[in-house]
Biopython code that builds the backbone (N, CA, C, O; Angstrom):
import numpy as np
from Bio.PDB.StructureBuilder import StructureBuilder

atoms = [
    (1, "MET", "N", (-14.736, 53.369, 136.345)),
    (1, "MET", "CA", (-14.333, 52.250, 137.180)),
    (1, "MET", "C", (-15.304, 52.178, 138.366)),
    (1, "MET", "O", (-15.582, 53.182, 139.022)),
    (2, "ASN", "N", (-15.799, 50.998, 138.616)),
    (2, "ASN", "CA", (-16.742, 50.866, 139.728)),
    (2, "ASN", "C", (-15.994, 50.681, 141.054)),
    (2, "ASN", "O", (-14.822, 50.303, 141.059)),
    (3, "PRO", "N", (-16.666, 50.945, 142.167)),
    (3, "PRO", "CA", (-16.009, 50.871, 143.486)),
    (3, "PRO", "C", (-15.450, 49.485, 143.824)),
    (3, "PRO", "O", (-14.412, 49.383, 144.477)),
    (4, "GLU", "N", (-16.122, 48.431, 143.391)),
    (4, "GLU", "CA", (-15.630, 47.078, 143.684)),
    (4, "GLU", "C", (-14.304, 46.811, 142.986)),
    (4, "GLU", "O", (-13.418, 46.170, 143.551)),
    (5, "THR", "N", (-14.169, 47.301, 141.759)),
    (5, "THR", "CA", (-12.911, 47.152, 141.023)),
    (5, "THR", "C", (-11.805, 47.937, 141.709)),
    (5, "THR", "O", (-10.678, 47.459, 141.845)),
    (6, "MET", "N", (-12.139, 49.145, 142.136)),
    (6, "MET", "CA", (-11.151, 49.957, 142.853)),
    (6, "MET", "C", (-10.709, 49.264, 144.134)),
    (6, "MET", "O", (-9.529, 49.294, 144.482)),
    (7, "LEU", "N", (-11.641, 48.645, 144.830)),
    (7, "LEU", "CA", (-11.317, 47.922, 146.058)),
    (7, "LEU", "C", (-10.385, 46.750, 145.759)),
    (7, "LEU", "O", (-9.423, 46.518, 146.491)),
    (8, "ASP", "N", (-10.666, 46.016, 144.691)),
    (8, "ASP", "CA", (-9.804, 44.894, 144.316)),
    (8, "ASP", "C", (-8.382, 45.353, 143.995)),
    (8, "ASP", "O", (-7.408, 44.704, 144.376)),
    (9, "ILE", "N", (-8.278, 46.470, 143.297)),
    (9, "ILE", "CA", (-6.960, 47.013, 142.967)),
    (9, "ILE", "C", (-6.228, 47.446, 144.236)),
    (9, "ILE", "O", (-5.028, 47.212, 144.379)),
    (10, "LEU", "N", (-6.946, 48.066, 145.138)),
    (10, "LEU", "CA", (-6.344, 48.498, 146.398)),
    (10, "LEU", "C", (-5.892, 47.309, 147.243)),
    (10, "LEU", "O", (-4.838, 47.356, 147.878)),
    (11, "LYS", "N", (-6.692, 46.247, 147.248)),
    (11, "LYS", "CA", (-6.302, 45.029, 147.974)),
    (11, "LYS", "C", (-5.025, 44.431, 147.390)),
    (11, "LYS", "O", (-4.129, 44.017, 148.126)),
    (12, "ALA", "N", (-4.950, 44.391, 146.058)),
    (12, "ALA", "CA", (-3.755, 43.845, 145.406)),
    (12, "ALA", "C", (-2.534, 44.709, 145.721)),
    (12, "ALA", "O", (-1.438, 44.192, 145.936)),
    (13, "SER", "N", (-2.729, 45.996, 145.746)),
    (13, "SER", "CA", (-1.643, 46.919, 146.057)),
    (13, "SER", "C", (-1.161, 46.741, 147.495)),
    (13, "SER", "O", (0.039, 46.790, 147.762)),
    (14, "ALA", "N", (-2.093, 46.535, 148.412)),
    (14, "ALA", "CA", (-1.725, 46.301, 149.809)),
    (14, "ALA", "C", (-0.950, 44.998, 149.953)),
    (14, "ALA", "O", (0.033, 44.933, 150.691)),
    (15, "ALA", "N", (-1.390, 43.969, 149.251)),
    (15, "ALA", "CA", (-0.693, 42.682, 149.305)),
    (15, "ALA", "C", (0.718, 42.807, 148.724)),
    (15, "ALA", "O", (1.667, 42.218, 149.242)),
    (16, "GLU", "N", (0.840, 43.569, 147.661)),
    (16, "GLU", "CA", (2.150, 43.791, 147.043)),
    (16, "GLU", "C", (3.085, 44.517, 148.015)),
    (16, "GLU", "O", (4.263, 44.176, 148.121)),
    (17, "SER", "N", (2.561, 45.507, 148.713)),
    (17, "SER", "CA", (3.362, 46.233, 149.706)),
    (17, "SER", "C", (3.800, 45.316, 150.840)),
    (17, "SER", "O", (4.924, 45.413, 151.331)),
    (18, "GLU", "N", (2.901, 44.427, 151.250)),
    (18, "GLU", "CA", (3.242, 43.490, 152.322)),
    (18, "GLU", "C", (4.339, 42.529, 151.867)),
    (18, "GLU", "O", (5.264, 42.237, 152.625)),
    (19, "GLU", "N", (4.237, 42.046, 150.648)),
    (19, "GLU", "CA", (5.272, 41.148, 150.110)),
    (19, "GLU", "C", (6.619, 41.861, 150.042)),
    (19, "GLU", "O", (7.658, 41.274, 150.344)),
    (20, "LYS", "N", (6.591, 43.131, 149.643)),
    (20, "LYS", "CA", (7.830, 43.902, 149.550)),
    (20, "LYS", "C", (8.486, 44.040, 150.925)),
    (20, "LYS", "O", (9.691, 43.828, 151.062)),
    (21, "SER", "N", (7.706, 44.391, 151.928)),
    (21, "SER", "CA", (8.287, 44.553, 153.270)),
    (21, "SER", "C", (8.746, 43.207, 153.835)),
    (21, "SER", "O", (9.753, 43.145, 154.541)),
    (22, "ASP", "N", (8.021, 42.138, 153.534)),
    (22, "ASP", "CA", (8.448, 40.807, 153.963)),
    (22, "ASP", "C", (9.774, 40.425, 153.313)),
    (22, "ASP", "O", (10.625, 39.799, 153.945)),
    (23, "GLN", "N", (9.943, 40.805, 152.050)),
    (23, "GLN", "CA", (11.201, 40.499, 151.352)),
    (23, "GLN", "C", (12.358, 41.269, 151.971)),
    (23, "GLN", "O", (13.462, 40.739, 152.098)),
    (24, "ILE", "N", (12.115, 42.499, 152.351)),
    (24, "ILE", "CA", (13.153, 43.300, 153.017)),
    (24, "ILE", "C", (13.556, 42.634, 154.328)),
    (24, "ILE", "O", (14.743, 42.549, 154.645)),
    (25, "ALA", "N", (12.576, 42.162, 155.085)),
    (25, "ALA", "CA", (12.867, 41.474, 156.343)),
    (25, "ALA", "C", (13.659, 40.192, 156.092)),
    (25, "ALA", "O", (14.611, 39.897, 156.815)),
    (26, "GLU", "N", (13.272, 39.440, 155.080)),
    (26, "GLU", "CA", (13.997, 38.212, 154.751)),
    (26, "GLU", "C", (15.429, 38.513, 154.325)),
    (26, "GLU", "O", (16.355, 37.786, 154.683)),
    (27, "ASP", "N", (15.605, 39.588, 153.561)),
    (27, "ASP", "CA", (16.954, 39.974, 153.144)),
    (27, "ASP", "C", (17.811, 40.340, 154.350)),
    (27, "ASP", "O", (19.003, 40.034, 154.383)),
    (28, "PHE", "N", (17.215, 40.984, 155.326)),
    (28, "PHE", "CA", (17.963, 41.336, 156.539)),
    (28, "PHE", "C", (18.335, 40.086, 157.323)),
    (28, "PHE", "O", (19.468, 39.951, 157.786)),
    (29, "ILE", "N", (17.378, 39.170, 157.472)),
    (29, "ILE", "CA", (17.633, 37.934, 158.217)),
    (29, "ILE", "C", (18.728, 37.104, 157.551)),
    (29, "ILE", "O", (19.542, 36.471, 158.223)),
    (30, "SER", "N", (18.734, 37.119, 156.227)),
    (30, "SER", "CA", (19.763, 36.358, 155.502)),
    (30, "SER", "C", (21.066, 37.145, 155.383)),
    (30, "SER", "O", (22.001, 36.713, 154.708)),
    (31, "GLN", "N", (21.120, 38.288, 156.035)),
    (31, "GLN", "CA", (22.301, 39.149, 156.092)),
    (31, "GLN", "C", (22.673, 39.751, 154.743)),
    (31, "GLN", "O", (23.838, 40.060, 154.491)),
    (32, "SER", "N", (21.679, 39.914, 153.879)),
    (32, "SER", "CA", (21.899, 40.604, 152.613)),
    (32, "SER", "C", (21.831, 42.119, 152.784)),
    (32, "SER", "O", (22.282, 42.874, 151.922)),
    (33, "LEU", "N", (21.261, 42.552, 153.907)),
    (33, "LEU", "CA", (21.149, 43.976, 154.215)),
    (33, "LEU", "C", (21.791, 44.257, 155.570)),
    (33, "LEU", "O", (21.738, 43.436, 156.486)),
    (34, "THR", "N", (22.392, 45.429, 155.672)),
    (34, "THR", "CA", (22.900, 45.851, 156.973)),
    (34, "THR", "C", (21.720, 46.364, 157.803)),
    (34, "THR", "O", (20.622, 46.551, 157.278)),
    (35, "ILE", "N", (21.945, 46.585, 159.077)),
    (35, "ILE", "CA", (20.884, 47.101, 159.943)),
    (35, "ILE", "C", (20.419, 48.472, 159.472)),
    (35, "ILE", "O", (19.225, 48.769, 159.513)),
    (36, "ASP", "N", (21.347, 49.307, 159.027)),
    (36, "ASP", "CA", (20.989, 50.641, 158.545)),
    (36, "ASP", "C", (20.153, 50.564, 157.272)),
    (36, "ASP", "O", (19.172, 51.295, 157.131)),
    (37, "GLU", "N", (20.526, 49.696, 156.355)),
    (37, "GLU", "CA", (19.750, 49.514, 155.125)),
    (37, "GLU", "C", (18.351, 48.981, 155.434)),
    (37, "GLU", "O", (17.356, 49.419, 154.857)),
    (38, "PHE", "N", (18.306, 48.026, 156.359)),
    (38, "PHE", "CA", (17.024, 47.461, 156.752)),
    (38, "PHE", "C", (16.105, 48.532, 157.315)),
    (38, "PHE", "O", (14.955, 48.653, 156.893)),
    (39, "LEU", "N", (16.610, 49.309, 158.267)),
    (39, "LEU", "CA", (15.792, 50.340, 158.894)),
    (39, "LEU", "C", (15.350, 51.396, 157.884)),
    (39, "LEU", "O", (14.223, 51.887, 157.949)),
    (40, "GLU", "N", (16.219, 51.738, 156.971)),
    (40, "GLU", "CA", (15.909, 52.740, 155.958)),
    (40, "GLU", "C", (14.810, 52.260, 154.998)),
    (40, "GLU", "O", (13.988, 53.059, 154.548)),
    (41, "GLN", "N", (14.796, 50.978, 154.690)),
    (41, "GLN", "CA", (13.853, 50.432, 153.717)),
    (41, "GLN", "C", (12.575, 49.883, 154.351)),
    (41, "GLN", "O", (11.487, 50.052, 153.800)),
    (42, "PHE", "N", (12.703, 49.232, 155.499)),
    (42, "PHE", "CA", (11.570, 48.501, 156.070)),
    (42, "PHE", "C", (10.470, 49.419, 156.586)),
    (42, "PHE", "O", (9.293, 49.215, 156.287)),
    (43, "LYS", "N", (10.851, 50.416, 157.352)),
    (43, "LYS", "CA", (9.832, 51.280, 157.963)),
    (43, "LYS", "C", (8.934, 51.951, 156.917)),
    (43, "LYS", "O", (7.712, 51.868, 157.042)),
    (44, "PRO", "N", (9.487, 52.610, 155.892)),
    (44, "PRO", "CA", (8.594, 53.228, 154.890)),
    (44, "PRO", "C", (7.738, 52.191, 154.150)),
    (44, "PRO", "O", (6.575, 52.446, 153.837)),
    (45, "SER", "N", (8.316, 51.043, 153.880)),
    (45, "SER", "CA", (7.577, 49.997, 153.180)),
    (45, "SER", "C", (6.424, 49.479, 154.035)),
    (45, "SER", "O", (5.322, 49.254, 153.535)),
    (46, "ARG", "N", (6.681, 49.296, 155.304)),
    (46, "ARG", "CA", (5.644, 48.790, 156.214)),
    (46, "ARG", "C", (4.558, 49.843, 156.445)),
    (46, "ARG", "O", (3.375, 49.514, 156.534)),
    (47, "MET", "N", (4.965, 51.093, 156.541)),
    (47, "MET", "CA", (3.980, 52.169, 156.697)),
    (47, "MET", "C", (3.059, 52.231, 155.481)),
    (47, "MET", "O", (1.848, 52.401, 155.622)),
    (48, "GLU", "N", (3.629, 52.096, 154.298)),
    (48, "GLU", "CA", (2.838, 52.092, 153.070)),
    (48, "GLU", "C", (1.823, 50.947, 153.089)),
    (48, "GLU", "O", (0.661, 51.134, 152.730)),
    (49, "MET", "N", (2.268, 49.768, 153.507)),
    (49, "MET", "CA", (1.387, 48.611, 153.571)),
    (49, "MET", "C", (0.238, 48.846, 154.551)),
    (49, "MET", "O", (-0.915, 48.542, 154.243)),
    (50, "HIS", "N", (0.547, 49.379, 155.719)),
    (50, "HIS", "CA", (-0.496, 49.621, 156.713)),
    (50, "HIS", "C", (-1.492, 50.682, 156.240)),
    (50, "HIS", "O", (-2.695, 50.551, 156.469)),
    (51, "LEU", "N", (-1.002, 51.718, 155.592)),
    (51, "LEU", "CA", (-1.904, 52.743, 155.063)),
    (51, "LEU", "C", (-2.836, 52.166, 153.997)),
    (51, "LEU", "O", (-4.026, 52.480, 153.967)),
    (52, "ARG", "N", (-2.294, 51.334, 153.137)),
    (52, "ARG", "CA", (-3.127, 50.715, 152.102)),
    (52, "ARG", "C", (-4.169, 49.783, 152.707)),
    (52, "ARG", "O", (-5.314, 49.753, 152.257)),
    (53, "LYS", "N", (-3.777, 49.031, 153.716)),
    (53, "LYS", "CA", (-4.748, 48.148, 154.375)),
    (53, "LYS", "C", (-5.830, 48.959, 155.091)),
    (53, "LYS", "O", (-6.997, 48.568, 155.111)),
    (54, "LEU", "N", (-5.439, 50.076, 155.669)),
    (54, "LEU", "CA", (-6.407, 50.951, 156.312)),
    (54, "LEU", "C", (-7.407, 51.488, 155.280)),
    (54, "LEU", "O", (-8.605, 51.559, 155.552)),
    (55, "LYS", "N", (-6.913, 51.859, 154.110)),
    (55, "LYS", "CA", (-7.787, 52.330, 153.035)),
    (55, "LYS", "C", (-8.722, 51.230, 152.551)),
    (55, "LYS", "O", (-9.888, 51.490, 152.251)),
    (56, "VAL", "N", (-8.216, 50.008, 152.475)),
    (56, "VAL", "CA", (-9.061, 48.867, 152.096)),
    (56, "VAL", "C", (-10.194, 48.714, 153.108)),
    (56, "VAL", "O", (-11.357, 48.578, 152.729)),
    (57, "ASP", "N", (-9.850, 48.738, 154.388)),
    (57, "ASP", "CA", (-10.863, 48.588, 155.434)),
    (57, "ASP", "C", (-11.919, 49.688, 155.343)),
    (57, "ASP", "O", (-13.115, 49.420, 155.457)),
    (58, "LYS", "N", (-11.471, 50.926, 155.138)),
    (58, "LYS", "CA", (-12.400, 52.051, 155.059)),
    (58, "LYS", "C", (-13.300, 51.926, 153.830)),
    (58, "LYS", "O", (-14.500, 52.189, 153.905)),
    (59, "MET", "N", (-12.724, 51.528, 152.710)),
    (59, "MET", "CA", (-13.521, 51.387, 151.492)),
    (59, "MET", "C", (-14.541, 50.261, 151.638)),
    (59, "MET", "O", (-15.676, 50.387, 151.179)),
    (60, "GLN", "N", (-14.145, 49.174, 152.267)),
    (60, "GLN", "CA", (-15.084, 48.075, 152.512)),
    (60, "GLN", "C", (-16.237, 48.542, 153.388)),
    (60, "GLN", "O", (-17.394, 48.190, 153.156)),
    (61, "GLU", "N", (-15.909, 49.328, 154.385)),
    (61, "GLU", "CA", (-16.940, 49.867, 155.275)),
    (61, "GLU", "C", (-17.909, 50.760, 154.494)),
    (61, "GLU", "O", (-19.124, 50.660, 154.662)),
    (62, "LEU", "N", (-17.371, 51.625, 153.648)),
    (62, "LEU", "CA", (-18.212, 52.510, 152.850)),
    (62, "LEU", "C", (-19.097, 51.726, 151.885)),
    (62, "LEU", "O", (-20.259, 52.076, 151.679)),
    (63, "LEU", "N", (-18.552, 50.678, 151.302)),
    (63, "LEU", "CA", (-19.337, 49.866, 150.370)),
    (63, "LEU", "C", (-20.448, 49.113, 151.088)),
    (63, "LEU", "O", (-21.530, 48.927, 150.532)),
    (64, "ARG", "N", (-20.193, 48.684, 152.306)),
    (64, "ARG", "CA", (-21.241, 48.001, 153.084)),
    (64, "ARG", "C", (-22.361, 48.960, 153.464)),
    (64, "ARG", "O", (-23.519, 48.557, 153.571)),
    (65, "GLN", "N", (-22.017, 50.226, 153.668)),
    (65, "GLN", "CA", (-22.995, 51.200, 154.117)),
    (65, "GLN", "C", (-23.845, 51.778, 152.991)),
    (65, "GLN", "O", (-24.913, 52.337, 153.244)),
    (66, "ARG", "N", (-23.382, 51.649, 151.761)),
    (66, "ARG", "CA", (-24.150, 52.269, 150.675)),
    (66, "ARG", "C", (-25.438, 51.501, 150.433)),
    (66, "ARG", "O", (-25.493, 50.284, 150.603)),
    (67, "PRO", "N", (-26.459, 52.220, 150.038)),
    (67, "PRO", "CA", (-27.756, 51.577, 149.817)),
    (67, "PRO", "C", (-27.721, 50.615, 148.630)),
    (67, "PRO", "O", (-27.070, 50.883, 147.620)),
    (68, "SER", "N", (-28.415, 49.516, 148.759)),
    (68, "SER", "CA", (-28.506, 48.537, 147.660)),
    (68, "SER", "C", (-29.488, 49.050, 146.631)),
    (68, "SER", "O", (-30.540, 49.590, 146.975)),
    (69, "ASN", "N", (-29.142, 48.879, 145.371)),
    (69, "ASN", "CA", (-30.044, 49.321, 144.290)),
    (69, "ASN", "C", (-30.667, 48.148, 143.617)),
    (69, "ASN", "O", (-31.454, 48.317, 142.686)),
]
sb = StructureBuilder()
sb.init_structure("model")
sb.init_model(0)
sb.init_chain("A")
sb.init_seg("    ")
for serial, (resi, resn, name, xyz) in enumerate(atoms, 1):
    if name == "N":
        sb.init_residue(resn, " ", resi, " ")
    sb.init_atom(name, np.array(xyz, "f"), 0.0, 1.0, " ", f" {name:<3s}", serial, name[0])
structure = sb.get_structure()
């Protein structure tokens, strides 16, 4: 697997995590979740999304720095 493909997969994974956390927030706003359920689900989901986005940024930086062949 080449690095660009890995980056694309990581970007898709980050977007999926963001959608998941957004859905949790929407469920809370629509009162489908209690405050305790929201807090239990949202924080880990959002942390996962931020970590994935951080990895995307780092991988993009590494790809920009590699020598062109």
